Structures are given as C-alpha cells and as structure tokens.
C-alpha positions as CSV (number, residue, x, y, z in Angstrom):
1,M,109.9,81.6,89.6
2,N,113.5,82.2,88.7
3,N,114.6,82.9,85.1
4,G,116.9,79.8,85.0
5,S,113.9,77.4,85.3
6,L,111.6,79.1,82.8
7,R,110.6,76.8,79.9
8,F,108.6,78.0,76.9
9,N,106.4,76.2,74.5
10,L,106.3,78.5,71.5
11,N,102.6,77.6,70.9
12,N,101.7,78.8,74.4
13,L,103.3,82.3,74.2
14,L,101.0,85.3,74.3
15,T,101.7,88.8,73.1
16,V,100.8,91.9,75.1
17,K,97.7,92.3,73.0
18,D,96.7,88.6,73.5
19,L,97.2,88.8,77.3
20,A,95.2,92.0,77.6
21,A,92.3,90.4,75.6
22,K,92.5,87.2,77.6
23,L,92.4,89.0,81.0
24,Q,90.1,91.7,79.8
25,V,92.5,94.5,80.8
26,S,93.9,97.4,78.8
27,L,97.2,97.2,76.8
28,K,98.4,100.0,79.2
29,T,97.8,97.7,82.2
30,V,99.8,94.9,80.7
31,R,102.6,97.2,79.7
32,S,102.6,98.6,83.3
33,W,102.9,95.1,84.7
34,V,105.9,94.6,82.4
35,Y,107.5,97.9,83.5
36,L,106.9,97.2,87.2
37,R,108.1,93.6,86.7
38,K,104.8,92.2,88.1
39,I,104.8,89.4,85.4
40,S,107.6,87.4,84.0
41,F,108.1,87.9,80.3
42,T,110.4,87.1,77.4
43,K,111.7,89.9,75.1
44,L,112.8,89.1,71.6
45,E,114.1,92.2,69.9
46,H,111.3,94.7,70.6
47,R,108.5,92.2,71.1
48,I,107.3,90.9,74.5
49,Y,105.9,87.5,75.1
50,F,104.3,85.8,78.1
51,S,104.3,82.1,78.9
52,T,101.3,80.4,80.3
53,D,103.4,79.6,83.4
54,A,104.0,83.4,84.0
55,I,100.3,84.1,83.6
56,E,99.3,81.4,86.0
57,E,101.9,82.7,88.5
58,L,100.5,86.2,88.2
59,L,96.9,84.9,88.8
60,S,97.8,82.8,91.8
61,R,99.8,85.6,93.4
62,N,96.8,87.8,93.1
63,A,94.1,85.3,94.1
64,V,91.9,86.3,97.0
65,A,90.6,83.5,99.3
66,A,86.9,83.4,100.0
67,L,85.7,84.3,103.4
68,S,84.2,81.6,105.6
69,T,80.4,82.1,105.8
70,K,79.4,81.3,109.4
71,S,76.5,83.8,109.5
72,S,72.9,83.0,110.1
73,P,70.5,82.6,107.2
74,G,69.1,85.8,105.9
75,S,71.8,88.1,107.5
76,K,73.6,90.5,105.3
77,P,77.4,90.5,104.9
78,T,79.2,93.4,106.5
79,G,79.3,96.4,104.2
80,Q,76.1,95.7,102.3
81,G,73.6,98.5,102.2
82,G,76.1,101.3,102.5
83,A,75.4,104.7,103.9
84,Q,71.7,104.8,103.0
85,T,70.9,101.7,105.2
86,Q,72.9,103.3,108.1
87,I,70.9,106.5,107.8
88,K,67.6,104.6,107.7
89,E,68.6,102.7,110.8
90,M,69.6,105.9,112.6
91,K,66.2,107.4,111.9
92,S,64.3,104.4,113.2
C-alpha cells in the first residue's frame, strides 16, 4: 500500500493502545511494529494512529495457510507427541 492511496475515516482510526488491545499484544509490540515499519501509520504531532486498512494489510501479510490434510483417519500430524513419544517408540 503506498502512502498516496491511503484514505482514513476518522471513526476507524485506532491508537497504539487500541490496536494492542484488539490484537491482544503488548504496547511494546505495537511500538516495535511502528519502529520497524511493519505497519502503516499516521502520526499527528506525537500521536500515532492506525487505519483499519493498515491493520487488515498487516494481518493478511502474516496469514499462514492451512496445510492440506490428506492423512488417514486416526494418524497423528507430524510433530505431535514430541520427544517422549520418540523415546517410547525406541524402547519398544
């Protein structure tokens, strides 16, 4: 998203505190995203605001697609059971 095409509805702007609460992350995390430019923001004087478009862009950039599940019924996905399962299997 380039800065020239950003449009803001004042009713849809969130503060750092609002965004942290909405995404259930710390204030420090949101401030880090701003510092690292991981999320678009608007700065008015010393206040930072986020548009809903910027938040949606952040979420879609970080979305992880689901794996296709072509396994047989009852089989465990890779990685389940951890080291304890591997040790039991080795002893058997």
